[in-house]
GULO-494939 format. One record per atom (N, C-alpha, C, O): residue number from 1; z, y, x; atom name. Coordinates in Angstrom, 3 decimals. Each point is the difference from the previous one (the first is absolute). Example, Ala and Ser with C-alpha at 12.3 -4.5 7.8 and 13.67 -1.06 7.14 Angstrom:
<roros>
RORO  seq         z         y         x  atom
RORO    1     7.800    -5.690    13.190     N
RORO    1     0.000     1.190    -0.890    CA
RORO    1     0.000     1.200     0.900     C
RORO    1     0.665    -0.019     1.036     O
RORO    2    -1.385     1.069    -1.386     N
RORO    2     0.060     1.190     0.820    CA
RORO    2     0.730     1.090    -0.770     C
RORO    2     0.169     1.108     0.509     O
</roros>
This chain:
<roros>
RORO  seq         z         y         x  atom
RORO    1     0.000    -1.166     0.847     N
RORO    1     0.000     1.166    -0.847    CA
RORO    1     0.000     1.228     0.893     C
RORO    1     0.608     0.000     1.070     O
RORO    2    -1.280     1.030    -1.506     N
RORO    2    -0.046     1.274     0.698    CA
RORO    2     0.638     1.046    -0.898     C
RORO    2    -0.249     0.021    -1.205     O
RORO    3     1.073     0.847     1.786     N
RORO    3     0.626     1.072    -0.761    CA
RORO    3    -0.225     1.326     0.708     C
RORO    3     0.112     0.091     1.222     O
RORO    4    -0.428     0.931    -1.996     N
RORO    4    -0.094     1.370     0.493    CA
RORO    4     1.079     0.787    -0.717     C
RORO    4     0.003     0.089    -1.227     O
RORO    5     0.924     0.489     2.005     N
RORO    5     1.172     0.658    -0.568    CA
RORO    5     0.110     1.412     0.549     C
RORO    5    -0.150     0.224     1.201     O
RORO    6     0.418     0.741    -2.104     N
RORO    6     0.247     1.383     0.388    CA
RORO    6     1.344     0.418    -0.578     C
RORO    6     0.189    -0.005    -1.217     O
RORO    7     0.749     0.370     2.098     N
RORO    7     1.329     0.403    -0.463    CA
RORO    7     0.043     1.495    -0.291     C
RORO    7    -0.758     0.783     0.573     O
RORO    8     1.660    -0.405    -1.477     N
RORO    8     0.238     1.393    -0.344    CA
RORO    8     1.457     0.114    -0.425     C
RORO    8     0.335    -0.235    -1.161     O
RORO    9     0.537     0.600     2.112     N
RORO    9     1.429     0.080    -0.306    CA
RORO    9     0.574    -1.365    -0.291     C
RORO    9    -0.058    -0.890     0.849     O
RORO   10     0.619     0.705    -2.052     N
RORO   10     0.634    -1.270    -0.339    CA
RORO   10    -0.887    -0.905    -0.858     C
RORO   10     0.493    -0.938    -0.626     O
RORO   11    -1.810     1.219     0.595     N
RORO   11    -0.942    -0.850    -0.728    CA
RORO   11    -1.229    -0.273     0.868     C
RORO   11    -0.198     0.643     1.030     O
RORO   12    -0.618    -1.600    -1.457     N
RORO   12    -1.274    -0.232     0.656    CA
RORO   12    -1.032    -0.444    -1.023     C
RORO   12     0.338    -0.485    -1.080     O
RORO   13    -1.587     0.657     1.435     N
RORO   13    -1.119    -0.482    -0.788    CA
RORO   13    -0.925    -0.763     0.925     C
RORO   13     0.062     0.156     1.220     O
RORO   14    -0.914    -0.975    -1.793     N
RORO   14    -0.945    -0.728     0.825    CA
RORO   14    -0.790    -1.012    -0.788     C
RORO   14    -0.002     0.004    -1.231     O
RORO   15    -0.675    -0.876     1.966     N
RORO   15    -0.773    -1.076    -0.593    CA
RORO   15     0.225    -1.279     0.787     C
RORO   15     0.257     0.031     1.203     O
RORO   16    -0.356    -1.139    -1.888     N
RORO   16     0.010    -1.303     0.670    CA
RORO   16    -1.326    -0.682    -0.306     C
RORO   16    -0.568     0.156    -1.081     O
RORO   17     0.088    -0.920     2.068     N
RORO   17    -1.238    -0.766    -0.171    CA
RORO   17     0.270    -1.430     0.428     C
RORO   17     0.588    -0.246     1.053     O
RORO   18    -1.021    -0.692    -1.878     N
RORO   18     0.149    -1.423     0.289    CA
RORO   18    -1.229    -0.723    -0.534     C
RORO   18    -0.851     0.622    -0.637     O
RORO   19     0.745    -1.922     0.884     N
RORO   19    -1.127    -0.741    -0.566    CA
RORO   19    -0.062     0.073    -1.533     C
RORO   19    -1.052    -0.251    -0.587     O
RORO   20     2.165     0.592    -0.058     N
RORO   20     0.031     0.101    -1.460    CA
RORO   20    -0.359     1.392    -0.503     C
RORO   20     0.003     0.231    -1.209     O
RORO   21    -0.314     0.711     2.115     N
RORO   21    -0.383     1.346    -0.415    CA
RORO   21     0.893     1.069     0.604     C
RORO   21     0.832    -0.281     0.862     O
RORO   22    -1.015     1.510    -1.326     N
RORO   22     0.811     1.109     0.495    CA
RORO   22     0.836     0.574    -1.139     C
RORO   22    -0.324    -0.154    -1.178     O
RORO   23     1.411     0.822     1.565     N
RORO   23     0.924     0.549    -0.986    CA
RORO   23     0.660     1.243     0.576     C
RORO   23     0.380     0.020     1.171     O
RORO   24    -0.241     1.023    -1.994     N
RORO   24     0.755     1.181     0.394    CA
RORO   24     1.483    -0.324    -0.084     C
RORO   24     0.442    -0.703    -0.909     O
RORO   25     0.322     1.220     1.866     N
RORO   25     1.446    -0.220    -0.007    CA
RORO   25     0.729     1.327     0.184     C
RORO   25    -0.525     0.932     0.609     O
RORO   26     1.736    -0.863    -1.141     N
RORO   26     0.923     1.103     0.240    CA
RORO   26     1.366    -0.627     0.231     C
RORO   26     0.322    -1.045    -0.565     O
RORO   27     0.469     1.689     1.395     N
RORO   27     1.300    -0.567     0.294    CA
RORO   27     0.967     1.037     0.523     C
RORO   27    -0.268     1.201    -0.014     O
RORO   28     1.408    -1.705     0.479     N
RORO   28     1.081     0.855     0.488    CA
RORO   28     0.182    -0.179     1.496     C
RORO   28    -0.204    -1.083     0.550     O
RORO   29     0.592     2.172     0.090     N
RORO   29     0.319     0.010     1.426    CA
RORO   29     1.479     0.333     0.126     C
RORO   29     0.473     0.979    -0.577     O
RORO   30     0.258    -1.799     1.334     N
RORO   30     1.412     0.254     0.267    CA
RORO   30     0.214    -0.218     1.491     C
RORO   30     0.283    -1.116     0.434     O
RORO   31    -0.419     2.189     0.355     N
RORO   31     0.088    -0.132     1.452    CA
RORO   31    -1.183    -0.782     0.513     C
RORO   31    -1.139     0.451    -0.115     O
RORO   32     1.393    -1.632     0.686     N
RORO   32    -1.084    -0.841     0.512    CA
RORO   32    -0.377    -1.126    -0.958     C
RORO   32    -0.742    -0.909     0.373     O
RORO   33     1.251     0.962    -1.618     N
RORO   33    -0.275    -1.061    -0.984    CA
RORO   33    -0.970     0.484    -1.078     C
RORO   33     0.097     1.124    -0.493     O
RORO   34    -1.033    -2.006     0.144     N
RORO   34    -0.942     0.241    -1.089    CA
RORO   34     0.229    -1.054    -1.073     C
RORO   34     0.192    -1.173     0.320     O
RORO   35    -0.208     1.569    -1.580     N
RORO   35     0.100    -0.951    -1.109    CA
RORO   35    -1.046     0.357    -1.045     C
RORO   35    -0.250     1.174    -0.274     O
RORO   36    -0.365    -2.219    -0.312     N
RORO   36    -0.964     0.191    -1.069    CA
RORO   36    -0.195    -1.314    -0.740     C
RORO   36     0.406    -1.061     0.474     O
RORO   37    -1.028     1.145    -1.632     N
RORO   37    -0.314    -1.213    -0.755    CA
RORO   37    -1.479     0.037    -0.378     C
RORO   37    -0.634     1.054    -0.030     O
RORO   38     0.116    -2.232    -0.255     N
RORO   38    -1.411    -0.126    -0.311    CA
RORO   38    -0.166    -1.092    -1.056     C
RORO   38     0.449    -1.130     0.187     O
RORO   39    -1.094     1.480    -1.293     N
RORO   39    -0.264    -0.981    -1.056    CA
RORO   39    -1.322    -0.689     0.292     C
RORO   39    -1.008     0.658     0.256     O
RORO   40     1.014    -1.989    -0.295     N
RORO   40    -1.231    -0.761     0.205    CA
RORO   40    -0.281    -0.850    -1.230     C
RORO   40     0.892    -0.268    -0.804     O
RORO   41    -2.129    -0.144     0.671     N
RORO   41    -0.382    -0.849    -1.133    CA
RORO   41    -0.567    -1.340     0.449     C
RORO   41    -0.132    -0.921    -0.806     O
RORO   42    -0.205     0.808     2.099     N
RORO   42    -0.588    -1.239     0.494    CA
RORO   42     0.776    -0.488     1.214     C
RORO   42     0.251     0.816     0.887     O
RORO   43     0.135    -2.031    -0.779     N
RORO   43    -0.401    -1.112    -0.843    CA
RORO   43     0.761    -0.058    -1.318     C
RORO   43    -0.369    -0.764    -0.892     O
RORO   44     1.426     1.561     0.757     N
RORO   44     0.716     0.098    -1.269    CA
RORO   44     0.695     1.354    -0.041     C
RORO   44     0.271     0.581     1.051     O
RORO   45     0.024    -0.068    -2.241     N
RORO   45     0.655     1.306    -0.082    CA
RORO   45     1.416    -0.043     0.582     C
RORO   45     0.801    -0.866    -0.353     O
RORO   46    -0.510     1.802     1.239     N
RORO   46     1.352     0.178     0.527    CA
RORO   46     0.083     1.327     0.727     C
RORO   46    -1.019     0.610     0.322     O
RORO   47     2.232    -0.173    -0.067     N
RORO   47     0.222     1.217     0.770    CA
RORO   47     0.550    -0.386     1.356     C
RORO   47     1.002    -0.709     0.100     O
RORO   48    -1.668     1.184     0.949     N
RORO   48     0.452    -0.213     1.368    CA
RORO   48     0.838     1.201     0.406     C
RORO   48    -0.395     1.140    -0.246     O
RORO   49     1.547    -1.377     0.865     N
RORO   49     0.886     1.082     0.440    CA
RORO   49     0.070    -0.022     1.521     C
RORO   49     0.433    -0.986     0.597     O
RORO   50    -0.862     2.083     0.026     N
RORO   50    -0.094     0.109     1.452    CA
RORO   50     1.135     0.856     0.560     C
RORO   50     0.390     1.003    -0.598     O
RORO   51     0.133    -1.415     1.752     N
RORO   51     0.969     0.791     0.756    CA
RORO   51    -0.357    -0.175     1.469     C
RORO   51    -0.049    -1.122     0.504     O
RORO   52    -0.201     2.241     0.185     N
RORO   52    -0.423    -0.075     1.393    CA
RORO   52     0.724     1.045     0.840     C
RORO   52     0.315     1.089    -0.479     O
RORO   53    -0.059    -1.435     1.732     N
RORO   53     0.586     0.922     0.969    CA
RORO   53    -1.061     0.308     1.043     C
RORO   53    -0.608    -0.905     0.572     O
RORO   54     0.393     2.198    -0.330     N
RORO   54    -0.991     0.450     0.969    CA
RORO   54     0.715     0.349     1.296     C
RORO   54     1.003     0.712    -0.005     O
RORO   55    -1.531    -1.223     1.121     N
RORO   55     0.546     0.297     1.323    CA
RORO   55    -1.184     0.233     0.934     C
RORO   55    -0.678    -0.946     0.399     O
RORO   56     0.434     2.203    -0.053     N
RORO   56    -1.152     0.313     0.840    CA
RORO   56    -1.276    -0.365    -0.719     C
RORO   56    -0.277     0.525    -1.079     O
RORO   57    -0.506    -1.417     1.659     N
RORO   57    -1.270    -0.415    -0.586    CA
RORO   57     0.077    -1.335    -0.727     C
RORO   57    -1.036    -0.580    -0.325     O
RORO   58     2.252     0.076     0.061     N
RORO   58     0.136    -1.278    -0.696    CA
RORO   58     0.775     0.161    -1.303     C
RORO   58     0.774     0.940    -0.176     O
RORO   59    -1.006    -1.883    -0.726     N
RORO   59     0.689    -0.027    -1.279    CA
RORO   59     0.387    -1.453    -0.275     C
RORO   59    -0.831    -0.901     0.116     O
RORO   60     2.093     0.678    -0.479     N
RORO   60     0.473    -1.331    -0.363    CA
RORO   60     0.810     0.105    -1.282     C
RORO   60     0.580     1.044    -0.296     O
RORO   61    -0.545    -2.122    -0.454     N
RORO   61     0.767     0.040    -1.233    CA
RORO   61    -0.141    -1.247    -0.822     C
RORO   61    -0.161    -1.102     0.526     O
RORO   62     0.225     1.292    -1.848     N
RORO   62     0.080    -1.102    -0.945    CA
RORO   62    -0.778     0.357    -1.262     C
RORO   62    -0.048     1.159    -0.412     O
RORO   63    -0.559    -2.180    -0.192     N
RORO   63    -0.655     0.151    -1.301    CA
RORO   63     0.648    -0.986    -0.954     C
RORO   63     0.013    -1.204     0.257     O
RORO   64     0.530     1.715    -1.365     N
RORO   64     0.529    -0.876    -1.047    CA
RORO   64    -1.170    -0.401    -0.890     C
RORO   64    -0.716     0.849    -0.531     O
RORO   65     0.537    -2.155     0.378     N
RORO   65    -1.142    -0.553    -0.724    CA
RORO   65     0.400    -0.485    -1.389     C
RORO   65    -0.306    -1.132    -0.376     O
RORO   66     0.977     1.967    -0.374     N
RORO   66     0.441    -0.389    -1.336    CA
RORO   66     0.858    -1.246     0.065     C
RORO   66     0.933    -0.067     0.800     O
RORO   67    -1.234    -0.926    -1.633     N
RORO   67     0.765    -1.249    -0.046    CA
RORO   67    -0.308    -0.929     1.172     C
RORO   67     0.596    -1.072     0.113     O
RORO   68    -1.526     1.475     0.764     N
RORO   68    -0.419    -0.865     1.100    CA
RORO   68     0.710     0.296     1.318     C
RORO   68    -0.424    -0.489     1.047     O
RORO   69     1.483     1.270    -1.078     N
RORO   69     0.776     0.256     1.209    CA
RORO   69    -0.482     1.203     0.784     C
RORO   69    -0.428     0.998    -0.580     O
RORO   70     0.498    -1.095     1.901     N
RORO   70    -0.303     1.110     0.897    CA
RORO   70    -0.999    -0.425     1.058     C
RORO   70    -0.177    -1.187     0.274     O
RORO   71    -0.473     2.180     0.313     N
RORO   71    -0.915    -0.240     1.116    CA
RORO   71     0.193     1.111     1.015     C
RORO   71     0.251     1.144    -0.380     O
RORO   72    -0.364    -1.463     1.679     N
RORO   72     0.135     1.045     1.015    CA
RORO   72    -1.194     0.944    -0.025     C
RORO   72    -1.107    -0.380    -0.380     O
RORO   73     1.356     1.606     0.790     N
RORO   73    -1.024     1.037     0.077    CA
RORO   73    -0.014     0.501     1.442     C
RORO   73     1.053     0.311     0.559     O
RORO   74    -2.226    -0.232     0.040     N
RORO   74    -0.105     0.471     1.376    CA
RORO   74    -1.334     0.723     0.154     C
RORO   74    -1.020    -0.454    -0.519     O
RORO   75     1.027     1.568     1.227     N
RORO   75    -1.242     0.725     0.211    CA
RORO   75     0.096     0.904     1.206     C
RORO   75     1.085     0.241     0.529     O
RORO   76    -2.244     0.264    -0.094     N
RORO   76    -0.022     0.956     1.100    CA
RORO   76    -1.087     1.029    -0.247     C
RORO   76    -1.014    -0.270    -0.643     O
RORO   77     1.260     1.465     1.178     N
RORO   77    -0.930     1.108    -0.154    CA
RORO   77    -1.257    -0.292     0.817     C
RORO   77     0.068    -0.458     1.140     O
RORO   78    -1.206     0.734    -1.753     N
RORO   78    -1.274    -0.169     0.715    CA
RORO   78    -0.722     1.319     0.137     C
RORO   78    -1.088     0.052     0.573     O
</roros>
């Protein structure tokens, strides 16, 4: 997945792109932490809840996958 994020004070806006398409996102900034949610419909309807910590050019965190538990989140600035 690719994400483009622009912060503005305690909020951010951006887009995510994945093999399932692209989606606009908005979220909250709290120091070095970003949080946002994303509603998906495929492969089934659910809301994904993201929490990430930014450190320099890297981002790590967690995605809550509804009733399916959690998945790690990791990324780097390109």
